[in-house]
N, C-alpha and C positions, 0 to 999 in steps of 0.2 A: 690630273697631274700625275707624273711619274714619281717614283720614291724620292729622288733628289729634290724635285720641285716641292714635294710635301715637306721635306725636312727644312728646306730653305724658308718656306712659309712659316713653319713652326718657330724657326729661329727668329724671323722678323717679328713674330708675335711675342717672343719671350725675352729677347736680348735688346738692350738699349742700342740705339743706332749710332754707335761711335766709330764704326769701321766701315770703309767701303770695300766689301768683300767681293771676290771674284766668284762667279756662279758655278762652283764645283765643290763636291763633297769628298773628302779624302778618308780612306778607311785604314791605310797602313803606309809605312815608309820603309825603305831599305837603301842604305848608302846615299847616292845622289838622287834617288827616285822617290816620288810619292805616287801612290796608286788610288784611283777612285773606286767607287763601289762596284764598277763593272770590270775592274782589274786593269784598266788602261794605265800605262806608266807615263809620268811626266818628269822631265829633267828639271830639278828644282834649283833655279838660280835666284830664289829669294832667300832660301836657307834660314827661314825663321827670322829674317833680318839679322843675319850673322849669329843666330843662336845655335845652329846645328853644324858647327864647324867639323864635328867628328863624323857627320853623316847621320842619316835616320837609322834608329834602332841598332846602333853599333853594338855588337855582341858583348864587348867588354863592359860598356856602360850598362847594358840591360842586365848582365849578370850581377854587376855590383849593386844595382838598384834592387833586384829580386832578393839577393842574399841579405842586404841591409834591411829591406822591408820586412823580412821574416824574422829579423833579430831585434832591431831597435829603430824606430822611425825618428823619434825626437824625445828629448827629455828636458828641454829648456836650457837656457844658459846659466842656470844656477848650479850646474854640475859639469863635469868634464866628460868628453868622449873621445875615443881614438880617431875617428874619421875627421872631426873638426880640427884637431891638432895636426894631423897629417897634412890636411889641405892648407892650413895656415903656414906650416913650415915650407910647403912647396912654393906657395906664392912669395913668401919672404925671400927664399933662396934663389928664386928665378926672376925676381923683378927688381925692387929697389932696396931690398935688404932689411926692411924694418917689420914692425908688428902689424897685424891685420884686424880689422873689424868686419864681421860678416853681417850681411843684410839679405834681402830677398829679390832685389831687382837693381837695374841700373839707376833708375830715378832715386831709389833709396841710397845707393851708394854715393850719388852726388849730394843728396841731402846731408849725409854723414860727413862728406868732405867739407861742405860749407860750414857745418857746425864745428868741425875741427879747426878750420881756418879762423872762425870768429873766436873760438875758445883760445887759440894761440894769440890772436891779435889783441884780445881784451877790449875794454869799453872805448879805447881811443882809436882802434883800428878795426872798423866794422864794414868797410867797403870792399867790394869785389869787382874786378874787371873781367869781362867775358868778351866773346867775339861775335860780331854780327853774323847771323845765319847759322850760328852754332846750335846744336841740339843737346840738351842735357836731361830731358825728362819732363813729365807733365804734373808732378806734384808741385806744391806752391814754391818751395825753394828752388827746385830744379827748373821749373817753368820760368822763374825770375832770371835764372842764368841763361835760359834759352833765348838766343837773339833772333827770334822770329815773331814779329808783332802780330801776325795773323793768328798765332796760337795763343798769344797773351791777351789780346784785347777783350775777349768776352769775360775774362776772369780778374780784371783789375779791381781794386788795387793789389799789387804784387808785393813781394818782400822788398823793402827799400834798400838803397845803397848799392845797387848794381849798375855799373857803367859798361856799355857796349862800344867797342871800337871795331872798325872794319878790318877784315883779315888783311894782313900784310901792309897795314897802315902804320909805319914805324913812328911817325910823329905823334899820331893820336895815342898810341900805346905809351909812349914816353910821357905824354901829358896826363894820361889817366891814372898812372901809378904814382900815388902821393903818400904822404906820411899817414893817411888814414886808410890806406889799402892793406887788407889782410891777405888777399890772394888774387892771383890771376889764374883762370881756368880756361883750358882750351882743348880742342881735339886736334891732333896732328893732321888728320884728314877729316874734314867735315862731311859726315855721311848723309844726314837726312836732307840736306839741301842739294845733293847731287854729286857727292864725291869730289870735294875740293880740297886738295892738299894745301896746307899752309907752307909757305916758303921756309926752308930750313933756317935762313938767316933771321926771319921774324921770330921763330921759336927760340933761337939762340939769344936774340935781343930780349925776349921775355925772361929768359933765364938770367941774363945779366942784370936786367933792371930789378927783378924781384930780389935777387941776392944782395944787391947794392942797397936796396931800400927797405929790407926787412919784411918783405911779403913772401908768402908761400907760392910756389908754382905747382899747379894741379893739372895733371894730364888725365882727361877722360879717354880711357882706352876701352870703353865698353864695346864699341863696334870694331875698332881697329885691333884689338888685342887677341891674344891666344892664336898666333900664327896666321891671322887673316891677311896681313901684308907681307908675310915671309918670316920675319923673326917672331919669337914669342910675343913680343910687344913692340909696337912700331917705333917707340923712342930708341930702341936698341940699334936701329939702323941710322938714326940721326946723331947718335953720340951726345945727346943732351938728356940729362936725368932730372926728373921732377922731384919735388919734396913729397908729394902725395899723388897717388894714382887710384883711379876707380876702374873696376872691372865687373863684368856681369855677363849677360847674354850667353855665350857658349861655355861659360865656366862650369856649368853643370851638365854639359852635353844635352841640353834641353830641359833639364830639371831647374826650376827657378832658384837662383842664388846670385848674390852679388857681394862685392867686397871693397873695402877701402884699405889701402896699404900706405903707410907712412914710412919715410926714410928714418934711420936710427935717431937722427937729431930731433924728430918730432913725434916719435912713436908713442911717447907717454904723455901726449897733450891731453887726451881725455882722462878724466878721473872717474872713480866709481860713481854711477848714477847719472853721468853726463849724457849717456846715449844707450840705447838698447833696442831689442826686438824680440818678441815672443818666439817667432818661428825661426829666426835667422841662425844659420850655422848648424841646423839640425843634422843628425847622423845620416839620414837618407840623402839629403842634398849634398852633403860633404863627401859621402862615399861615391856618389855619382861624379862629383868634381874631381876627386883623386883619379878615378878611371879616365875621365875626359882629358885631364891635363897630362897624364902619362902617355896618351895617344898623341896629343898635340905638340909635345916637346920633341918629337922624333925629327932629327935633322933631315932625313930622307923626305918626310912629308913636307917640311918647310922648303926644301929645294924644289919639290913638285909644285908648291904654291907659286913660287917665283916663275918657274918655267911655264906653268899653265896660264898664269896671269899674262905673261908675255904673248903666249899663243892666242889668248882671247883678244887682247888689244890689236895684235897683228892681223888677226882675221877680220876684225871689225873695221880695220883701216880702209878696206875696200869701199865702205860706205862714205868715208871722208873723200876718197879719191873720186867717187862718182857724184859727190855733191849732195848726198842725203844727210850727212852728219857733219856738224861743224867742229866737234871737239871730242876727244877721248881722254879720260883722266883716271888716275888711280895708281895704286901699287898692289902687287900680288893679286889676290882674287877679290879685290875691292875696286870695282871699275864702274864708271859712269860715262854715258855718252849723251850728247845733246843733238837732237833731231833738228833739221832745218825748219820744218813747218811747226808753227805754234799750234797747240791743241792736238797734235798727232800722237802723242805718247800713249794715251789711253786706248786709242784704236790699235796701235801696235801690240800693246799688252794683250788685248783681246784676241788678235790674230795668233799670237804666240800660244796662248792658252789653247786655241783650237789645234795648234800644231804640236801640242804636247811639251811645251817649254814654259816654265813659270818665271816671269820677270815682273818687277814692280816699277812703277814710275814715281819719281819724287817730285815732278812738276808736270806741266802739260806738254813739255818737250824733252824731258830728261829720263832716261832708263838707267837703272841701277842693277848691277850684277853682283850677287853675294852667294855663290854656290857653296855647298859643302866642300871642304878642303880636300876630300877624297876623290873629287872629280878627276876623270882621266883625260888624256889628250884626245882620245876618240870622242868622248862626250863633249869636250870643248868644241871640236869640229862640228858636231851635230848642232850645238847651240848656235855657232856662227852661221851655219847654213840656214837655220830657221830664222834667225834675226834678219839676215840679208834678204831672204825671201819676204818676210813680213813687212819690211821697210820699203823694198823696191817694188814689190808686186801688189801693193795695197789697192 
């Protein structure tokens, strides 16, 4: 066996088999590229599943992490630190205007949002409405919100009181929100099932119904947030503001961190002792977050996201025109395509790996593109050429 095969064998012997990994070992990253141990470059259109929005090894994030690691990594939430306050202020001022709770991941953020909603609703309002095929994480509360039975079945019984309605089913949404509903949670674009945007009118109806019936509206912006779709947060393009929002993934530029932010009306719902986390909001993660957010708030970068997203979709349109792809969906640099042939996506992903382009498939016929937001027009063109070749010349 060569060195990579040896490492993969060691991994298989040491790691639980919870991931379907591609057979490549990466040694470093820079910008939109990952490099294997032989120095070969790959254009990364997985982007850590929207975790690396700033690009790999961004010098500002790397410098912030190095400086903070040499100064103070963590001190627990029993004390104050400057990086935590700075990042909380940035989130508050650039999202929905209220206070922040820090955690370590997107699943934890959704757990926190669920607890906040139930704390607000009290014992008479304990039910939550979520959307079929949505994804909110794999811990028990988050998994219960996730509308994907295949992910839930092995782990039942789940947290009770969750009702799922099909996306864009207005009547089902209306019927599901009752006097016992404490919250509705949704992704404006459902990422894990293949990049399916919810209709704006459906989201607006959720806003109308929750406001009228005393429930909270929670937006899961974990994959869509931080300039992935163009604006800092996808709701800002919709003109519909949630009561609570969850963020994570690229918040730390690759360093693990998540957050729950509530609007001013609900920002003091939690009381001392209601929720907590040992590691959350540590100085290292928050310093990385401040650096990442200062990069991602750049209007020029956001304009590039919109333009390059349009270029990607326009380039892939040739596959629709030639009958190889049935649909192209998404906003900004969050794009999904459906291949005509069932079961073909895995083979296309493998061919793209051989061509030096990293893409993942969310089903047996759906490819998802989530490149770092620093990708250039020239790199987009190279991705399009590789995808067309991998699909057409299979």
